[in-house]
A tleap script that builds the chain and sets N, CA, C and O, in Angstrom:
source leaprc.protein.ff14SB
mol = sequence {
  NMET ASN ASN ILE THR ILE GLY ARG ASP GLY
  VAL THR LEU VAL ASN ILE LEU ALA CYS GLU
  PRO ALA ASN GLN ALA ASN LEU SER SER LEU
  LEU GLN ALA ASN ILE ASP GLN VAL ILE SER
  THR LEU ASP GLY TRP ILE SER THR SER LEU
  LEU THR ALA ALA ASP GLY ALA LYS VAL PHE
  ILE VAL SER GLN TRP ARG ASP GLY ASP ALA
  VAL LYS ALA MET GLN ALA ASP ALA ARG MET
  GLN ALA TYR PHE PRO LYS ILE ALA ALA LEU
  ALA ARG PHE ASP SER ILE LEU THR THR VAL
  ALA HIE LEU ARG ALA CALA
}
set mol.1.N position { 6.917 -7.486 -26.426 }
set mol.1.CA position { 7.093 -7.453 -24.987 }
set mol.1.C position { 8.565 -7.582 -24.671 }
set mol.1.O position { 9.255 -8.420 -25.252 }
set mol.2.N position { 9.056 -6.763 -23.757 }
set mol.2.CA position { 10.443 -6.878 -23.320 }
set mol.2.C position { 10.615 -8.132 -22.489 }
set mol.2.O position { 9.707 -8.539 -21.764 }
set mol.3.N position { 11.776 -8.739 -22.597 }
set mol.3.CA position { 12.092 -9.896 -21.783 }
set mol.3.C position { 13.081 -9.495 -20.715 }
set mol.3.O position { 14.094 -8.860 -21.011 }
set mol.4.N position { 12.802 -9.856 -19.478 }
set mol.4.CA position { 13.762 -9.654 -18.405 }
set mol.4.C position { 14.738 -10.807 -18.506 }
set mol.4.O position { 14.334 -11.969 -18.552 }
set mol.5.N position { 16.020 -10.490 -18.540 }
set mol.5.CA position { 17.026 -11.520 -18.731 }
set mol.5.C position { 18.018 -11.517 -17.581 }
set mol.5.O position { 18.149 -10.534 -16.853 }
set mol.6.N position { 18.710 -12.635 -17.432 }
set mol.6.CA position { 19.763 -12.749 -16.443 }
set mol.6.C position { 21.078 -12.519 -17.159 }
set mol.6.O position { 21.401 -13.211 -18.124 }
set mol.7.N position { 21.826 -11.555 -16.686 }
set mol.7.CA position { 23.147 -11.294 -17.229 }
set mol.7.C position { 24.153 -11.320 -16.105 }
set mol.7.O position { 23.851 -10.916 -14.983 }
set mol.8.N position { 25.329 -11.787 -16.396 }
set mol.8.CA position { 26.348 -11.908 -15.354 }
set mol.8.C position { 26.637 -10.560 -14.705 }
set mol.8.O position { 26.795 -10.477 -13.487 }
set mol.9.N position { 26.706 -9.505 -15.514 }
set mol.9.CA position { 27.054 -8.193 -14.982 }
set mol.9.C position { 25.888 -7.218 -14.971 }
set mol.9.O position { 26.007 -6.128 -14.411 }
set mol.10.N position { 24.766 -7.586 -15.576 }
set mol.10.CA position { 23.640 -6.672 -15.680 }
set mol.10.C position { 22.924 -6.464 -14.356 }
set mol.10.O position { 22.967 -7.309 -13.462 }
set mol.11.N position { 22.264 -5.315 -14.255 }
set mol.11.CA position { 21.464 -5.003 -13.080 }
set mol.11.C position { 20.073 -4.583 -13.535 }
set mol.11.O position { 19.877 -4.150 -14.671 }
set mol.12.N position { 19.128 -4.717 -12.638 }
set mol.12.CA position { 17.753 -4.321 -12.906 }
set mol.12.C position { 17.349 -3.261 -11.901 }
set mol.12.O position { 17.464 -3.459 -10.692 }
set mol.13.N position { 16.872 -2.127 -12.415 }
set mol.13.CA position { 16.395 -1.040 -11.576 }
set mol.13.C position { 14.877 -1.110 -11.545 }
set mol.13.O position { 14.223 -1.041 -12.585 }
set mol.14.N position { 14.322 -1.246 -10.355 }
set mol.14.CA position { 12.875 -1.303 -10.179 }
set mol.14.C position { 12.443 -0.017 -9.485 }
set mol.14.O position { 12.913 0.293 -8.390 }
set mol.15.N position { 11.549 0.726 -10.124 }
set mol.15.CA position { 10.985 1.944 -9.547 }
set mol.15.C position { 9.515 1.690 -9.255 }
set mol.15.O position { 8.775 1.214 -10.116 }
set mol.16.N position { 9.102 2.007 -8.050 }
set mol.16.CA position { 7.710 1.864 -7.643 }
set mol.16.C position { 7.183 3.264 -7.389 }
set mol.16.O position { 7.677 3.970 -6.511 }
set mol.17.N position { 6.184 3.662 -8.156 }
set mol.17.CA position { 5.610 4.999 -8.051 }
set mol.17.C position { 4.186 4.892 -7.551 }
set mol.17.O position { 3.347 4.271 -8.203 }
set mol.18.N position { 3.899 5.484 -6.412 }
set mol.18.CA position { 2.546 5.503 -5.846 }
set mol.18.C position { 1.895 6.823 -6.236 }
set mol.18.O position { 2.465 7.896 -6.038 }
set mol.19.N position { 0.695 6.728 -6.792 }
set mol.19.CA position { 0.017 7.932 -7.279 }
set mol.19.C position { -1.478 7.862 -6.977 }
set mol.19.O position { -2.009 6.808 -6.626 }
set mol.20.N position { -2.130 8.988 -7.120 }
set mol.20.CA position { -3.586 9.007 -7.064 }
set mol.20.C position { -4.092 8.377 -8.360 }
set mol.20.O position { -3.542 8.649 -9.427 }
set mol.21.N position { -5.121 7.546 -8.290 }
set mol.21.CA position { -5.637 6.917 -9.508 }
set mol.21.C position { -5.939 7.921 -10.628 }
set mol.21.O position { -5.780 7.600 -11.805 }
set mol.22.N position { -6.367 9.117 -10.271 }
set mol.22.CA position { -6.666 10.135 -11.289 }
set mol.22.C position { -5.404 10.600 -12.013 }
set mol.22.O position { -5.497 11.173 -13.098 }
set mol.23.N position { -4.229 10.364 -11.431 }
set mol.23.CA position { -2.969 10.798 -12.035 }
set mol.23.C position { -2.248 9.705 -12.812 }
set mol.23.O position { -1.256 9.985 -13.485 }
set mol.24.N position { -2.724 8.466 -12.732 }
set mol.24.CA position { -1.976 7.359 -13.319 }
set mol.24.C position { -1.771 7.512 -14.831 }
set mol.24.O position { -0.670 7.261 -15.321 }
set mol.25.N position { -2.787 7.909 -15.567 }
set mol.25.CA position { -2.655 8.039 -17.020 }
set mol.25.C position { -1.646 9.121 -17.392 }
set mol.25.O position { -0.821 8.919 -18.284 }
set mol.26.N position { -1.706 10.274 -16.711 }
set mol.26.CA position { -0.739 11.344 -16.981 }
set mol.26.C position { 0.673 10.911 -16.614 }
set mol.26.O position { 1.625 11.181 -17.346 }
set mol.27.N position { 0.800 10.240 -15.483 }
set mol.27.CA position { 2.099 9.749 -15.043 }
set mol.27.C position { 2.657 8.755 -16.055 }
set mol.27.O position { 3.828 8.839 -16.426 }
set mol.28.N position { 1.837 7.825 -16.499 }
set mol.28.CA position { 2.273 6.824 -17.474 }
set mol.28.C position { 2.715 7.474 -18.781 }
set mol.28.O position { 3.713 7.061 -19.372 }
set mol.29.N position { 1.988 8.477 -19.231 }
set mol.29.CA position { 2.359 9.181 -20.463 }
set mol.29.C position { 3.698 9.897 -20.297 }
set mol.29.O position { 4.539 9.858 -21.195 }
set mol.30.N position { 3.894 10.546 -19.155 }
set mol.30.CA position { 5.145 11.233 -18.876 }
set mol.30.C position { 6.310 10.248 -18.849 }
set mol.30.O position { 7.367 10.507 -19.424 }
set mol.31.N position { 6.107 9.126 -18.182 }
set mol.31.CA position { 7.147 8.108 -18.094 }
set mol.31.C position { 7.469 7.523 -19.466 }
set mol.31.O position { 8.639 7.360 -19.814 }
set mol.32.N position { 6.447 7.212 -20.237 }
set mol.32.CA position { 6.664 6.631 -21.560 }
set mol.32.C position { 7.445 7.592 -22.460 }
set mol.32.O position { 8.358 7.173 -23.172 }
set mol.33.N position { 7.094 8.855 -22.431 }
set mol.33.CA position { 7.814 9.843 -23.236 }
set mol.33.C position { 9.288 9.906 -22.821 }
set mol.33.O position { 10.173 9.975 -23.675 }
set mol.34.N position { 9.548 9.881 -21.510 }
set mol.34.CA position { 10.931 9.931 -21.039 }
set mol.34.C position { 11.703 8.669 -21.426 }
set mol.34.O position { 12.877 8.740 -21.791 }
set mol.35.N position { 11.043 7.523 -21.347 }
set mol.35.CA position { 11.695 6.275 -21.758 }
set mol.35.C position { 12.081 6.357 -23.236 }
set mol.35.O position { 13.201 6.015 -23.615 }
set mol.36.N position { 11.142 6.813 -24.062 }
set mol.36.CA position { 11.365 6.862 -25.511 }
set mol.36.C position { 12.359 7.939 -25.930 }
set mol.36.O position { 13.122 7.741 -26.876 }
set mol.37.N position { 12.359 9.072 -25.239 }
set mol.37.CA position { 13.171 10.209 -25.670 }
set mol.37.C position { 14.513 10.328 -24.951 }
set mol.37.O position { 15.460 10.885 -25.504 }
set mol.38.N position { 14.605 9.810 -23.720 }
set mol.38.CA position { 15.837 9.986 -22.946 }
set mol.38.C position { 16.460 8.645 -22.562 }
set mol.38.O position { 17.575 8.333 -22.980 }
set mol.39.N position { 15.753 7.870 -21.782 }
set mol.39.CA position { 16.303 6.620 -21.238 }
set mol.39.C position { 16.881 5.733 -22.337 }
set mol.39.O position { 18.000 5.235 -22.212 }
set mol.40.N position { 16.129 5.539 -23.401 }
set mol.40.CA position { 16.559 4.627 -24.465 }
set mol.40.C position { 17.796 5.115 -25.215 }
set mol.40.O position { 18.382 4.354 -25.986 }
set mol.41.N position { 18.201 6.360 -25.009 }
set mol.41.CA position { 19.385 6.902 -25.689 }
set mol.41.C position { 20.640 6.802 -24.839 }
set mol.41.O position { 21.734 7.091 -25.323 }
set mol.42.N position { 20.504 6.401 -23.591 }
set mol.42.CA position { 21.636 6.422 -22.662 }
set mol.42.C position { 22.509 5.183 -22.781 }
set mol.42.O position { 22.023 4.078 -23.021 }
set mol.43.N position { 23.799 5.391 -22.610 }
set mol.43.CA position { 24.768 4.308 -22.656 }
set mol.43.C position { 24.500 3.314 -21.532 }
set mol.43.O position { 24.315 3.710 -20.381 }
set mol.44.N position { 24.481 2.045 -21.858 }
set mol.44.CA position { 24.290 1.000 -20.864 }
set mol.44.C position { 22.859 0.557 -20.683 }
set mol.44.O position { 22.603 -0.420 -19.978 }
set mol.45.N position { 21.894 1.265 -21.315 }
set mol.45.CA position { 20.486 0.887 -21.201 }
set mol.45.C position { 20.236 -0.353 -22.044 }
set mol.45.O position { 20.739 -0.458 -23.163 }
set mol.46.N position { 19.453 -1.304 -21.506 }
set mol.46.CA position { 19.118 -2.536 -22.226 }
set mol.46.C position { 17.636 -2.576 -22.564 }
set mol.46.O position { 17.272 -2.751 -23.727 }
set mol.47.N position { 16.778 -2.416 -21.565 }
set mol.47.CA position { 15.337 -2.466 -21.814 }
set mol.47.C position { 14.589 -1.828 -20.649 }
set mol.47.O position { 15.116 -1.701 -19.544 }
set mol.48.N position { 13.339 -1.428 -20.925 }
set mol.48.CA position { 12.472 -0.895 -19.879 }
set mol.48.C position { 11.055 -1.391 -20.113 }
set mol.48.O position { 10.546 -1.354 -21.234 }
set mol.49.N position { 10.423 -1.856 -19.039 }
set mol.49.CA position { 9.012 -2.230 -19.055 }
set mol.49.C position { 8.273 -1.299 -18.109 }
set mol.49.O position { 8.725 -1.057 -16.990 }
set mol.50.N position { 7.148 -0.782 -18.554 }
set mol.50.CA position { 6.305 0.107 -17.764 }
set mol.50.C position { 5.020 -0.644 -17.456 }
set mol.50.O position { 4.308 -1.067 -18.367 }
set mol.51.N position { 4.724 -0.810 -16.167 }
set mol.51.CA position { 3.558 -1.569 -15.723 }
set mol.51.C position { 2.648 -0.668 -14.911 }
set mol.51.O position { 3.122 0.117 -14.090 }
set mol.52.N position { 1.343 -0.773 -15.133 }
set mol.52.CA position { 0.384 0.026 -14.360 }
set mol.52.C position { -0.521 -0.907 -13.563 }
set mol.52.O position { -0.986 -1.929 -14.069 }
set mol.53.N position { -0.762 -0.537 -12.310 }
set mol.53.CA position { -1.634 -1.330 -11.439 }
set mol.53.C position { -3.086 -1.151 -11.867 }
set mol.53.O position { -3.502 -0.058 -12.251 }
set mol.54.N position { -3.840 -2.227 -11.797 }
set mol.54.CA position { -5.251 -2.198 -12.203 }
set mol.54.C position { -6.070 -1.223 -11.365 }
set mol.54.O position { -7.064 -0.681 -11.848 }
set mol.55.N position { -5.665 -0.991 -10.115 }
set mol.55.CA position { -6.429 -0.079 -9.260 }
set mol.55.C position { -6.055 1.386 -9.480 }
set mol.55.O position { -6.649 2.275 -8.870 }
set mol.56.N position { -5.067 1.645 -10.354 }
set mol.56.CA position { -4.675 3.007 -10.676 }
set mol.56.C position { -3.741 3.669 -9.688 }
set mol.56.O position { -3.336 4.812 -9.898 }
set mol.57.N position { -3.387 2.977 -8.610 }
set mol.57.CA position { -2.630 3.608 -7.529 }
set mol.57.C position { -1.115 3.455 -7.634 }
set mol.57.O position { -0.387 4.052 -6.840 }
set mol.58.N position { -0.624 2.675 -8.590 }
set mol.58.CA position { 0.821 2.475 -8.707 }
set mol.58.C position { 1.218 2.313 -10.166 }
set mol.58.O position { 0.436 1.874 -11.009 }
set mol.59.N position { 2.462 2.686 -10.426 }
set mol.59.CA position { 3.116 2.428 -11.702 }
set mol.59.C position { 4.480 1.839 -11.364 }
set mol.59.O position { 5.146 2.295 -10.434 }
set mol.60.N position { 4.889 0.835 -12.113 }
set mol.60.CA position { 6.166 0.169 -11.894 }
set mol.60.C position { 7.017 0.321 -13.146 }
set mol.60.O position { 6.535 0.158 -14.267 }
set mol.61.N position { 8.282 0.634 -12.936 }
set mol.61.CA position { 9.235 0.708 -14.042 }
set mol.61.C position { 10.316 -0.331 -13.764 }
set mol.61.O position { 10.959 -0.306 -12.715 }
set mol.62.N position { 10.509 -1.239 -14.709 }
set mol.62.CA position { 11.543 -2.262 -14.586 }
set mol.62.C position { 12.519 -2.032 -15.739 }
set mol.62.O position { 12.183 -2.249 -16.903 }
set mol.63.N position { 13.730 -1.590 -15.401 }
set mol.63.CA position { 14.732 -1.280 -16.423 }
set mol.63.C position { 15.974 -2.119 -16.206 }
set mol.63.O position { 16.448 -2.282 -15.081 }
set mol.64.N position { 16.487 -2.643 -17.295 }
set mol.64.CA position { 17.732 -3.390 -17.201 }
set mol.64.C position { 18.856 -2.554 -17.792 }
set mol.64.O position { 18.705 -1.885 -18.815 }
set mol.65.N position { 19.988 -2.620 -17.105 }
set mol.65.CA position { 21.155 -1.818 -17.444 }
set mol.65.C position { 22.396 -2.700 -17.444 }
set mol.65.O position { 22.430 -3.754 -16.808 }
set mol.66.N position { 23.401 -2.254 -18.163 }
set mol.66.CA position { 24.657 -3.004 -18.266 }
set mol.66.C position { 25.282 -3.222 -16.888 }
set mol.66.O position { 25.767 -4.312 -16.585 }
set mol.67.N position { 25.266 -2.169 -16.050 }
set mol.67.CA position { 25.874 -2.271 -14.719 }
set mol.67.C position { 25.413 -1.094 -13.861 }
set mol.67.O position { 24.707 -0.202 -14.331 }
set mol.68.N position { 25.823 -1.111 -12.610 }
set mol.68.CA position { 25.439 -0.055 -11.678 }
set mol.68.C position { 25.964 1.311 -12.073 }
set mol.68.O position { 25.323 2.324 -11.793 }
set mol.69.N position { 27.121 1.356 -12.722 }
set mol.69.CA position { 27.666 2.639 -13.161 }
set mol.69.C position { 26.780 3.283 -14.224 }
set mol.69.O position { 26.644 4.506 -14.255 }
set mol.70.N position { 26.179 2.479 -15.089 }
set mol.70.CA position { 25.262 3.017 -16.098 }
set mol.70.C position { 24.024 3.616 -15.432 }
set mol.70.O position { 23.508 4.637 -15.886 }
set mol.71.N position { 23.549 2.989 -14.362 }
set mol.71.CA position { 22.401 3.517 -13.610 }
set mol.71.C position { 22.779 4.850 -12.966 }
set mol.71.O position { 22.014 5.812 -13.029 }
set mol.72.N position { 23.947 4.905 -12.353 }
set mol.72.CA position { 24.400 6.152 -11.727 }
set mol.72.C position { 24.533 7.269 -12.762 }
set mol.72.O position { 24.171 8.415 -12.492 }
set mol.73.N position { 25.046 6.940 -13.933 }
set mol.73.CA position { 25.188 7.942 -14.997 }
set mol.73.C position { 23.826 8.430 -15.458 }
set mol.73.O position { 23.650 9.621 -15.717 }
set mol.74.N position { 22.864 7.527 -15.563 }
set mol.74.CA position { 21.498 7.916 -15.945 }
set mol.74.C position { 20.923 8.876 -14.918 }
set mol.74.O position { 20.350 9.905 -15.278 }
set mol.75.N position { 21.071 8.548 -13.652 }
set mol.75.CA position { 20.512 9.377 -12.589 }
set mol.75.C position { 21.168 10.749 -12.525 }
set mol.75.O position { 20.537 11.711 -12.085 }
set mol.76.N position { 22.416 10.857 -12.955 }
set mol.76.CA position { 23.139 12.127 -12.937 }
set mol.76.C position { 22.953 12.929 -14.224 }
set mol.76.O position { 23.316 14.105 -14.268 }
set mol.77.N position { 22.402 12.324 -15.262 }
set mol.77.CA position { 22.202 12.999 -16.541 }
set mol.77.C position { 21.340 14.256 -16.346 }
set mol.77.O position { 20.330 14.215 -15.643 }
set mol.78.N position { 21.738 15.351 -16.959 }
set mol.78.CA position { 21.021 16.627 -16.793 }
set mol.78.C position { 19.559 16.524 -17.214 }
set mol.78.O position { 18.695 17.145 -16.595 }
set mol.79.N position { 19.272 15.749 -18.256 }
set mol.79.CA position { 17.877 15.593 -18.701 }
set mol.79.C position { 17.048 14.863 -17.654 }
set mol.79.O position { 15.871 15.168 -17.466 }
set mol.80.N position { 17.659 13.904 -16.975 }
set mol.80.CA position { 16.953 13.179 -15.919 }
set mol.80.C position { 16.764 14.067 -14.698 }
set mol.80.O position { 15.709 14.033 -14.064 }
set mol.81.N position { 17.767 14.853 -14.366 }
set mol.81.CA position { 17.665 15.768 -13.227 }
set mol.81.C position { 16.514 16.753 -13.434 }
set mol.81.O position { 15.809 17.093 -12.483 }
set mol.82.N position { 16.324 17.204 -14.658 }
set mol.82.CA position { 15.225 18.126 -14.967 }
set mol.82.C position { 13.877 17.409 -14.950 }
set mol.82.O position { 12.844 18.040 -14.725 }
set mol.83.N position { 13.879 16.117 -15.183 }
set mol.83.CA position { 12.671 15.302 -15.285 }
set mol.83.C position { 12.137 14.854 -13.922 }
set mol.83.O position { 10.923 14.751 -13.743 }
set mol.84.N position { 13.023 14.588 -12.962 }
set mol.84.CA position { 12.612 14.068 -11.655 }
set mol.84.C position { 11.554 14.911 -10.946 }
set mol.84.O position { 10.636 14.330 -10.367 }
set mol.85.N position { 11.625 16.247 -10.955 }
set mol.85.CA position { 10.572 17.031 -10.299 }
set mol.85.C position { 9.195 16.846 -10.943 }
set mol.85.O position { 8.178 16.956 -10.259 }
set mol.86.N position { 9.153 16.573 -12.227 }
set mol.86.CA position { 7.873 16.335 -12.906 }
set mol.86.C position { 7.222 15.054 -12.383 }
set mol.86.O position { 6.005 14.989 -12.208 }
set mol.87.N position { 8.045 14.044 -12.137 }
set mol.87.CA position { 7.533 12.796 -11.570 }
set mol.87.C position { 7.056 13.050 -10.143 }
set mol.87.O position { 5.970 12.617 -9.757 }
set mol.88.N position { 7.867 13.747 -9.371 }
set mol.88.CA position { 7.540 14.004 -7.963 }
set mol.88.C position { 6.239 14.785 -7.805 }
set mol.88.O position { 5.578 14.680 -6.772 }
set mol.89.N position { 5.868 15.561 -8.811 }
set mol.89.CA position { 4.611 16.313 -8.751 }
set mol.89.C position { 3.402 15.395 -8.882 }
set mol.89.O position { 2.298 15.760 -8.479 }
set mol.90.N position { 3.605 14.201 -9.446 }
set mol.90.CA position { 2.492 13.275 -9.674 }
set mol.90.C position { 2.521 12.038 -8.784 }
set mol.90.O position { 1.497 11.374 -8.621 }
set mol.91.N position { 3.683 11.715 -8.204 }
set mol.91.CA position { 3.781 10.451 -7.465 }
set mol.91.C position { 4.924 10.486 -6.462 }
set mol.91.O position { 5.856 11.284 -6.570 }
set mol.92.N position { 4.820 9.593 -5.483 }
set mol.92.CA position { 5.918 9.300 -4.570 }
set mol.92.C position { 6.625 8.081 -5.151 }
set mol.92.O position { 5.967 7.151 -5.617 }
set mol.93.N position { 7.956 8.073 -5.131 }
set mol.93.CA position { 8.611 6.924 -5.742 }
set mol.93.C position { 9.783 6.413 -4.933 }
set mol.93.O position { 10.411 7.140 -4.163 }
set mol.94.N position { 10.053 5.136 -5.138 }
set mol.94.CA position { 11.151 4.443 -4.492 }
set mol.94.C position { 11.883 3.664 -5.570 }
set mol.94.O position { 11.252 3.060 -6.437 }
set mol.95.N position { 13.208 3.672 -5.523 }
set mol.95.CA position { 14.025 2.949 -6.493 }
set mol.95.C position { 14.828 1.875 -5.789 }
set mol.95.O position { 15.368 2.089 -4.704 }
set mol.96.N position { 14.899 0.719 -6.422 }
set mol.96.CA position { 15.623 -0.408 -5.854 }
set mol.96.C position { 16.496 -1.000 -6.953 }
set mol.96.O position { 15.987 -1.378 -8.008 }
set mol.97.N position { 17.809 -1.086 -6.718 }
set mol.97.CA position { 18.724 -1.701 -7.671 }
set mol.97.C position { 18.848 -3.179 -7.328 }
set mol.97.O position { 19.177 -3.532 -6.195 }
set mol.98.N position { 18.587 -4.040 -8.301 }
set mol.98.CA position { 18.553 -5.479 -8.054 }
set mol.98.C position { 19.343 -6.234 -9.121 }
set mol.98.O position { 19.779 -5.662 -10.120 }
set mol.99.N position { 19.511 -7.519 -8.884 }
set mol.99.CA position { 19.980 -8.439 -9.914 }
set mol.99.C position { 18.914 -9.519 -10.037 }
set mol.99.O position { 18.241 -9.854 -9.062 }
set mol.100.N position { 18.767 -10.052 -11.218 }
set mol.100.CA position { 17.791 -11.118 -11.431 }
set mol.100.C position { 18.391 -12.404 -10.874 }
set mol.100.O position { 19.432 -12.869 -11.337 }
set mol.101.N position { 17.719 -12.970 -9.871 }
set mol.101.CA position { 18.209 -14.159 -9.209 }
set mol.101.C position { 17.699 -15.442 -9.859 }
set mol.101.O position { 18.362 -16.478 -9.804 }
set mol.102.N position { 16.525 -15.373 -10.472 }
set mol.102.CA position { 15.952 -16.556 -11.106 }
set mol.102.C position { 14.949 -16.094 -12.153 }
set mol.102.O position { 14.231 -15.115 -11.948 }
set mol.103.N position { 14.905 -16.791 -13.258 }
set mol.103.CA position { 13.957 -16.486 -14.324 }
set mol.103.C position { 13.515 -17.777 -14.985 }
set mol.103.O position { 14.338 -18.623 -15.332 }
set mol.104.N position { 12.236 -17.918 -15.152 }
set mol.104.CA position { 11.701 -19.053 -15.888 }
set mol.104.C position { 10.653 -18.509 -16.827 }
set mol.104.O position { 9.813 -17.705 -16.422 }
set mol.105.N position { 10.688 -18.929 -18.061 }
set mol.105.CA position { 9.743 -18.440 -19.063 }
set mol.105.C position { 9.244 -19.598 -19.902 }
set mol.105.O position { 9.894 -20.638 -20.006 }
set mol.106.N position { 8.083 -19.402 -20.495 }
set mol.106.CA position { 7.521 -20.444 -21.367 }
set mol.106.C position { 8.210 -20.400 -22.705 }
set mol.106.O position { 7.890 -21.193 -23.591 }
savepdb mol mol.pdb
quit
């Protein structure tokens, strides 16, 4: 399991994807392939967790990056630009750039 960590300069990108329950499995497979083949190869990437809602209507992506510039570079990457329409065909999505304000773990 990936651990969400607090870093002085790190940022966390949270993507919320709303989909039809019938599309959740296909969407998750598409996202996982992109994480494994593209995201994980990019400079500044730290970790990504892919979460699926029990009702099938949402998928959440929580990615940690070195800094905001690494996120911008990822979003501008040609492979990502080609990938975004595939996501849009299956879901509506919103991205939020955050910092971890508090973390407690067992």
